N, C-alpha and C positions, 0 to 999 in steps of 0.2 A: 528531591531526588527523582529523576525521570525513570519510570519503570520500562525496561527494555521490551521490545515487541518484535517478534519474528513472524512474518506472514508469507505463506506460500501461495502464489498465483498459478493455478493449474492451466490457465488459458483454455484453448479449445482442445483439451485432451481428456481422456478417460470417459467411458460410458458408466452407467450406474454401478454395474458389478465391479468394474475396475476401481471406481471411486470408493466404494464400500471396502474393498480389500485394502486399499492404500490407507484409508483413514482408520481402519481397524488396527493395522500395524502401528500407526502413529499413536493411537490411543494407548496401546500397550507400552510402547517405547517411552512415551512422554508422561506417563501417569504421575511421576514424582516431580515434574517440573513446576515448582511453585513460585519461583522468583522472577518469572518472565511471562509476558502475555504471548500466546501462540494462536495463530489464525491460519485457516486454510480457506481458499477461494475456489471451490469446484465450479464446473460448468452448471448452468441453470438447471439442466435436466436431472442433475444428481443432488440438488440441494436438499430435497426432502429426505432422501435416503441417507445422506451424510449426516444430517441433523439427528436422525434417529440413533445412529451409531455413536455420535458425540455426547449424548446425554450422560451426565455424570463425570465428564472428563474436563481437564483444564483447557481444552482447545475450543476456540471460538470459530464461528463461520462467517465468511464474507461473501458478498456477491461481486462479480467482476464489473458490473455496470448498473445503472439505474436511469429511468426517465424521470423528468421533472413534473409531469402531470399525474394527478391521482388516478385517473381512469379516462377512458374515451377511445376514439377511433384512431389508435396509434399502433397499427399492425407491426408485430415483431418486437414491441417494447415491453418493459417490465416496470411495475410501480413499486414504490417503497412499501406499500401495504402487502403486496405479493411477497416481497423479500422477507418481511417480518413474519408473515404467515408461514413461510418455508423454514424459518428458524435463524435467519441472519441477524447478527448484531453489528456487523461492519459492512461497508461497501467501498470498493475501489472506484475512484473517479478520475477521469482524465488521463488514463494510462497512455503512454506515447503511441502504442499501437492503435488505440482509439483515435488519437489525434491524426496519426499518419494515414490510416486506412479508411476511417469513417468520418473524417472532417470535423472532429471535435475541435472546439475553439475555447479560449479563455471564458467567453460569454456562456457557452453551453456547460462548461465545467462549473461555473458559478451557479447556474440554474439547478444543476443536479445536486450540487453541494447544499444549497438552501433547502431543497426538497428533502434530502437526507437528514439534515439537522432538524427540520420540522417534524420528521417522523421518529426522531430519537435514534437514528442509526449513526454509528460512529464512522465518519468519512476518512478514507485514506486518499489524500489528494496528490496526484503525481505531477511532477514538473521535471524538465530536463532539456538539454540542448542537443542538437544534431552534431555530427562530426564537422560539417561545413561551418556551423556557428562556432564551434570550439576553435577550429583552425583559423577563423577570422577574428578570434579573441572577443567574441560576443557573448560568451557564456554568462557572465554576470548580468548583462543587460537583458538577456532572454529570461533568465531566472527571475529577475525583478519584475519584468512585464507579466510573466505568467502568475507570479504570486499576487501582484496587485489586481490583475484581472480576475483571477480565480477566487480571491478572497473578498472581492468588492462588496461593501455593504454589510459585512458581518459585524455583529456586536462583540464586545469583549467576552460576554458570557458564551456566545456561540463558538468563538475561536478556542475556548478552553477545551472543546471536544475534538477539534480537528487534528488529524495526524498528517504530516507532510512526508511524501516519499520523493527523494531526489534520485532520478534515473537518467543518467546520461544516455541519450538514445544510441550513441555509437557503441555502447557497452552492453546493449540488450541482445542476448542471443548470439553474440559474436565471439564470445570467449574472451573478449577484452574486458578489462576492469580498470576503472580509475584507480590510480595509486591511492593508498591511504591518505597521503598528504593532499592529493588533488580533491578527494572526496571531502576531507575535513575542511579545506578552504571554502568549498561551496556550501557545506552545511553551516559553517560559521557565518557566511554571508546571508544565508536564508534566515538564520536566527536574528541577525542584525536588522534585516528588512522587516521581519515580524515585530521586532521591538519598535521600529519607527512607525509602523502602521497601527499597532495596538498599544503595547506597553512592554517594558523590560520584563515584568513579572510574567506576562503571558508568554513572551519569547523564551524565557528560562524554563517554562513548564511544557512547552510544545515538544512533542516527540517528532524527530526527523529521522526517517529511515533511509538507508542507502539501497538502491536496486541497480542491477546491471551485472549479470554473470557472477552473482555471489555463490560461492562454493565452499565445501568444507575446508579447502586448503587456503582460502583467503579471508574467511570470516573473522578469525582471531585478530588479524592485523587491522581489519576495519573497525571492529567493535571496541578496540582500546582507544580510538580517537574520541576526543572530548565531546564533540557535538554529534556523533553518530549514535543514535539510540536504538537501532535495530536494523532489520533488513526486509526488503520485499524481494522474495526469492522466486525465480522463474523455473527453469528446467530442473534444477537440483531439488525442487520441492516435489517432483514426481517420483522420487526414489526415497522410500521411507528411511533407510539408513543414512543417506546423505542429508536429508532434512533434519533428522534427529541430531546429527552431529552439528549442524548449523545452530539449532536451538540450544544445544549444550556447548556453545562456544567457550573457549578458554580466555578469560580476561586477565 
């Protein structure tokens, strides 16, 4: 049985004080949420402050990115050791905004993923197609390419730790959401690809999240789908009541 996971990606929002206020509200609201994994991904500047507040709560903390080298002359980057020192257990890798604005590729996703696994961070690997690719009926081809490139060279044991997040690019921040049937179709395809690359057992155990304008009013319909194991939430995760409602979805 796959344990559901709801993650909130705060992106480039919230200073330290705002981050502490938000996570303090969430800590109180979600104190009794025992049957689900909950993760928040604050900006780098707030990681230490948020980690302090989260002590003793069921909420885990993720970073929004990581570099693949352990240290060195890489101005502006952040290492796995730095993230762990700040209190992170998870890290988001290959988000579509990283791919779109900062030239992330399947190759760099793979490097970041291997670095995260080496450091025992739990990776949330993002994949998804653009609107042009969906309209050209290339969704499944794009997903397969991103999966094979991003997961290249992983062992069965390493894959057991990986979480996949399917985020159709056309649904991120647009207010548009894939229908539950559309999302389920791609999630099922992702699981089939993982089974082909690794094994059916690994595929059956891999958690696949949906991301793309997840809100309180659509999470229930998404989460009843057979192959949707959680959500990677953007804008709605910046409001404590909205994110708490998503975490407490009705199945």
